[in-house]
Each structure stands twice: as C-alpha cells, then as structure tokens.
N, C-alpha and C positions, 0 to 999 in steps of 0.2 A: 321468364322466357320459355317459350314452347319450342324445344328442338324438333326439327323436321328433317327427314331423309327424303330422297326422291320417291321412295316407295309409298310413303304416307303423306305426300304433299297435299292431296285433296282433303284428307281427313284433318290434317293440321290446319289447312286453310279454313275449313268449316269451323273448327274449334276456335281459331283466332277470331273469326267474324262474330261468333256467339259471345266470346269473352269481351271483345271490344264493344259490342252492343250493350252488354250488361254494365260495362264501366263508363259508358258515354256520358252520363250525367253525374259521375262521381269525381271527386278531386284526386284522381290518380294519374300520375305522369306516365304516359305510354310512349315508348320509342321502339321503332321496328325497322326492318330492312326492306327497302323498296317502296316505290310510289303506291303500290296496292295497299300497304299498311295504312297510309294516310287516307286512302280512298275508303277504307273500312272503319273510319272514325278514330284511328290512331292520332295522337297529338303531333308527334314528330316522326319523320322517317328519314333514314340515311339511304342515299342513293349513290351507287358506284358510278363514277364517270371516268373518262380517260385521264383526267387531271387529279383524281382522288375521290374522296367521299364528299358529297354535297348533302346539306341538311334542308329538309322542307318542313313546313309547318302547316297544319290543318287548322286554320283560324276559327272555323265554325265549331270544331270539336273543343278547341281551347276555350272558347267563350262558354260553351255548354258545361264544361268541367268545373268552372268556378275557380280554377287555379290562377294565381297571379304569376305571370311569366315575365322575367326581367326583359325590358326592351332591348338590351344588348344581345340577348339570345335571339329574339325575333329579327333583329337587324341582320344576323348571320344567315337567315333564311332567304334574304333578298339575293338575287342572282344578277349577274351582269346584264344590262339592258332593261331591267325592271325599274319601274318608278319607285321612288322612296315615298313613304306616307308623309 
C-alpha cells in the first residue's frame, strides 16, 4: 500500500497509476480505496457510502491478470438494481 497525505496526493496518484500499469498483466491482487483505483486498472476498489463500504470489481483488469476470483466475491460486487449474470 502506498500511503498518501493531502500534500503528496498528486505524486501518489501518479505513482499508483504507474504501479497499476506495470501490474496490469500480472497475477497480483490489487485492492484500493475509491472508484478511481478501479479506473486505473486496480482489480477491486472499496468505495465509502452512507451505508458503509461497497466493493467494486474491474472485470477487464481481473481478466487480464489471469487470477481466478471466487464467484462469491464477484457476487458481492453486484449492487442493488443491477442485473445478475
């Protein structure tokens, strides 16, 4: 995990993007905070909501990684109102 303070947020953001780009085709499980983590090729991101934390999955990145993800974990990423596969 790369700790970030407000002062170095842009530097940390660039570091995170470069690291995720390097790991994108590797079998490494990446989990981060916020939707932007998934937008930058992270596999899973935790998103704060008024009801608590929600987990999102980046299915494209998961497919590229070659990791086998338990379907029960993927099912947790479905949110109310979304269709089930």
